[in-house]
N, C-alpha and C positions, 0 to 999 in steps of 0.2 A: 783577249781580242778575237774577233771573227773576221775573216776575209771572205768576200763574196765576189765571184766571177761569173758574169752572165755571158751567154753565147746563144747563137741561133737567129739573130736578127738578120735583116736583109731586105731586098726588094721583092715584092710579090704582086701579082695582078689582083684586082678586085675579084672576090670569090675564092681566092686561093687560101693556102694554109701555111703556117709556120709553127715550129715548136721551139720555144725558148727554154734554156736550161740555166740554172743558177747553182753553182757548186760552192758550198761553204767549207772553209778550212779554219784551222786554229781551234778555238774552244767551241767547236760546233756541236758537240754532244749535248750541250745544255740549252740549245736553241728551243724555244717554245713554239713560236709561230713564224712562218715565212710567207712572203707574199710578193706580189707584183704590183707595181705602180707604173703610171705612165705620165709623161708630160709632153704635150703638143706645143708647137711654137706659139708663144703669146698666151699660154694658158697655165693654170696652176697644176701642180702634180696631183694626180688623183689615184685612188685605189682602183685596181683592176680586179684582183682576187687575192684571197689569202687562205692559208690552211694551217691548222694547229698540228702539234705533234700527234694528236689523237685522230687526225683526219677530218676534223670539222672544217667546212669550207664556207666561204662568203664571196659573193660576186657583185660587181657593179651591175646595175640593171642593163646598162648598154651592151654588156657582153654575155649576159645569161643566155644559155642555149647555143652559144657559138664558141666560147672559150672553156677550157677545162684545166683546172689546176690539180696537180698531183705531187706527191712527195715520196722520196725514197729515204727513209730515216737512216738506213744502213750506210747509204752513200752521202748523207747530208746534202741532198740535192733536191731542188724543187723544179718542177716543169710547168710550162704553160703551153698547152696545145691550143692554137688559135685557128679556127676554121671560119669559112665564109667571111673573110676579111673585107673590110670596107675602107674607102679612102679616109674616113674619119678616124680609123684606128691608127693612122700614121702618128708616130710619137717615138720618143726615147723611152724605153721600158727599163725600169729599175727594179732590182731585187732588194727586198728588205728582210731583215731577220731580227726577231725580238729575243733577246736573252736578258730577261729582266735583271736589273733595271736599265739595261743598255739596248740601244737600237743601232743596227748597222745597215749600211747601204752599199750596193754595188755601184760601179761607175756607169752602168747603163749600156743598152744595146739598141741601135736604131732600127725601127721597123718602118718601112715605106711601102705604102699600098698605092700603086699607080699602074695605069695601062700604058 
């Protein structure tokens, strides 16, 4: 089992920044890929960014150039630095970890972008 705990969400003004963290515990050493997804009200959950244990990254087009995903394998933690936030970035952000053949999800952290 892997447990994921997100932190760092909150209220920020448009143009502002937030940094999300997701710490994995349990059988975290075998995690292959970690990533961030988000779900806005009335919308499906979507990929924001993910990163493999080797550091390969993938971003949604809507966040390219604004968000940066990084990972500290020693701490089993993945980060999402979010800059130039827009109102449409408002969502619950979920951490995901792939430990084949299993997939684990965190409980989510709310990001609100509003003036």
